[in-house]
N, C-alpha and C positions, 0 to 999 in steps of 0.2 A: 550285364551280370559282371564282366570283370573287362577293368580298362589299365590296359600297362601303357606306361609314357615315359619315354625316355631313361629306361632303367638300364644301369649300368654300376659292372664289375669288375672291379681292378687288381689284381695280383701283380705286383712291381711295374713290370714292362707287359703285362698280359691282359689284356683286357676282353674277359670269360662274359662279357653283355657290353657292347658298345653301343649306349641309345637306344634300348630294343623296343619296340613298339608292339601291340599284342590288344587286340579285342576280340570276346570272345561273348557270345551269347547265352543269355538261359536255354539251356537243356542244347545245346549242341555236344557232340563229343568228338572232338578236336585232335585232330593228330599231328604230334609234335614231332618232326622227322628233322634229321641232321646227324651226324660225322660224330665219335668220339673226340670230345672237348667241345664241340660248337655251342656249348651255353645252355643246354635243355636242361640238364640237373640242377645248375643252379639257378636257374628260373623257377625252376618248381620248389628247390627249399625255401626261395625267398618268397612264392606262393602261400610256403607251408607255415611259414614263419622259423626258419630255420637258420638265416643267416640273412644279414642286412646287407641291403645295397650301397654303394657309395653315390649313387644320387639316382632321380626318376620317382616317379610318383604307382603306385600300386591301389584304384578303386574298385570295389566289389557291392555291389549296390548300396553305393552311398558311402561306404565306409572307406575309411584309411588302412589299407590294409599293412602297411607299416611301422602304427602305432596302437591300434587298435588290437590288441592282442588278442584280449579277450572274443572277441566274435572271429579272429579267425580259428582260434582253437572249437570254438560252437561252428562253423560253418562251413568248416574245410577238413575234407580226409584225406589222409597224404599215404601212400604206398611206396616204399623205395625200391631201388630196384633190387634188393637184398634186405628183407626184413631180420631184424633178429627173434628168433623164435628160442621159447625157455621148452627145451626138451623135455623136461621133468614133470613139467604138468601136462594132465588132460588136457583135450580142447574144450570141453566147455568149461573147467576150473581155468583157460586162458583168455575166452572170451568174456567172464565175468571178471577176471582182474579188470582188462579192456573196459569195461564196463562201468566199474569201480570208481575208474578216474574222470568217467566225465556224471561223475554221482547219479549212477543208473545203478540201479541195487533191488533186490528182491525177486517178487514177479515179474517186474514190468524189464531185468536185465533177463529174466530165463526166456520169455515170451519172445522178444527181442533178438537173442543170439539163437534160439532155436530156429524163428524164420530166416533168419541170416544164413545159418548151415544148412535149411533146406533150399536156399536159393543157389548158391557155392555145389550142392550134392557133396554135403557132408554130413549130413544127420547120422548115419549110420555110423559114423566115425567118432561121433561126443563124447564115448568114454574109452576112447581109445589114448592112449599118451603122443604127445604130438613130437617124440621122435621116432612113434613109428610109423609116421606119414612119407610119402614119396613127396621128391622137390615138388609137384606140380600140385598134390593138393597141400601143401605149405604154402607154396603160392595162393590157391585160392582160400586158404582159413587168412593170411596176411590181408586178401581182399574184403572179407567180413570181417574183419579186425577194424578195417581203415571205415566200413560202414556203421557200426557198431552206435553212433552217434548220431546218425542221420544227417550225412552234412548233407549241404548244398551244392558245395564243391569237392569233385572228387578226383586227383592229382594222381595217378601213377604213370610211375617211373622204369620204365624196361619192364614192366609187369611178366611177359611172355619168355624171359632169356630164360634159356636151356629148357624148357618145357619140351616134353615130344605133341606130336601132332596133336594125338587124343585131350592133353592136358590144353594145349593153345586153342583148339575148338571151343573146348570149354570155357574156357578164360571171355573168350570170343561172345559168344550166345550170352552168358552172364553181362557183360560189359552191353550188348544191344538191349536187355531186358531193360537195363536199369536206362540207358537212352530213353527208351519208348516211353519209360515212367516218367521219365521230366529233368532227371538228374543230370547238371552240368559234367562233364566229365573229359577233362584235358589226360591225354595217352600219350608216351616216348616209346618209340621204337623204333627198331633195325628189321624189320621184319613189314617192309612195306607192301607187299600185295596183302596182310592182312587188315592193314589202316586200309587198305583201297576199299576195302570187303566193308566194312563196318562205319567207318567213319563217315561225320556231315563235312567236315572242312579238314583242311591241312597247314600248317604252317612250317615250312622249310629254311631251316637256321642252321649258319653256319660264320664261325668266328665269332660269336655273339650280336650276329645283326639278322634280321628276317628277311629271306631273299626273296621269297614267295608266300602268299598268303590267298587264299580264297577259297571260297566252294569246289569241292572234290570233282561235282559233275561238270562247272563251269573249265577248271584245270584240265581233265582230262578229255573234256570237248575238245579243248585248243590243240590237246596233243594231237588225236586223233586226226581231226581237221588236218593237217601237214603231213599225216602218212598218204603213200600212195592208195590210188583207189588198184583194185582187182578187177577184172571184166574176163568172165570167160562166157565167150562165143559159140553157141554151137552151130551155127551156118551166117554168112553173112560178113566174114571178117573183112575182105578187101571194103565193104560200105563204112563198116563201122571203123577200120585206121583213116577211112580221107574224114569223116566227122571229129574223129578226134583232135586230127594234125588242125585242122581249120578250127578250133575251140579255141577262143583267148586266153581258158584257164589252165590248159594243159601246156605243161614245160617239156619235160619227156614222156617218151612210150616206149616201151619192152614190149617184144611181142616171143612169146612162147608156147606154139604149138597153137593150143585154142586160147589160151588165158593171157591177156593184156594186162600188163602193168604199169598204172598211170599215176606220173608226178601230177594232181591236180591241186590246185590253189582256193578253189569256188567253197562257197559255202553250201549247207546241207541242201537250199532250196535249187542251187545249179546241178547239185549232182542230181536230183530229182529231176530235172531239166533237160539234163544229159542224158541220162536211162529213160527218159519217154522221148526222145531225139531218136535214140538207137532204133526204141521196137518202132516208133512212127516210121521208118526207114528201112522196115521187114528185118531188122537184124535180130534173128535169134539169141536174146540175152541169157544162159542158162546161170551164172551168179554176177552178181555187181556187188561188190563190201569194198568198206572203209577199211585197210588193216591197222587194229587196235593198237594202241603205246599203253607202256605198263608206266607205275608210278618211278619203278628202279630206273628207267631211261630217262626219266621226266628227271628226278634228282642229277643224274648222273649229268645231264646236259648243261642246267641249269647251274650248279654249284660249280662249274667250270671257270663262270665270269667272274663269281664272285661278287654279282652288284646286288643293291635290294631292286626285290619288284614288285608290283602288283598286278593283277590279272590284268589290267589294257595294257602296264609296258609289256607283259610276257605278252599277249597278243603283238602289240608292234613291233616285238624282236622276231617273232615267228615269220611276222607278217616281212618282213627283213629277207629275213633270210631265203624264206619262199621264191624272192624277187632275181634275188643273186643267178 
């Protein structure tokens, strides 16, 4: 769907993008994560045809995005972090205006914007002035506007910024619906927990370079595998302690009444076999869980090194830590 290679953008001595690479498949809901100034907005503006890079290539479905401006206009929908809104227009007039910029008029325009307003929950506000809408409603209206020409790629730069929890939830549900319908979406956000709830893949960018990219499931699975096991014992604490001390994948053990916290470097299968061994030796296990990680902790951990990573290199780094 989208293939970015060696994208570079420099401002004097500062690299907003430094030979940046990214591949996004059709139908992905890709989460773009990074601190302020990392290069997220620069990348998005280039994809939307609003900024020219100094070097690199961007290919979307065989089209050169950097040269084929007509294709970008037709195929990309862009929602900036704060979109300009014409307050003196009514909602339906606002949508009609943007539809006309894509030569969508008359009944076709009306049917299209009515469908979109219903999708974002603004049908009842169709005749209201834009200035009367709340911040969350204006963001949803901006999303509807970005979809007016039914783009193949939807780019959203911090769409949840400044929204209340209810508005963020509504926006998240709309994006998940669009993803299920096959729309390819790239979204940036500082609300990392929300990205983890809806994105299929994520990329962490810092100082213009991609540090980590891959399936969210794979990434979080690797994070969780390096978190400790928590085992609650109802009966058989001494036998459990003996088994754990003899296990080659156990590095540290902490006892707290009936709970044992274990640093365990084994795989999911080895976890299951450890539990089986405890039970087969008459240890009554009340609870056996792996502590869950968070996208926020992952972000803080891997940006400390500022090194480029793939899923494999992240695994190798984590395995190296676990052996120390």
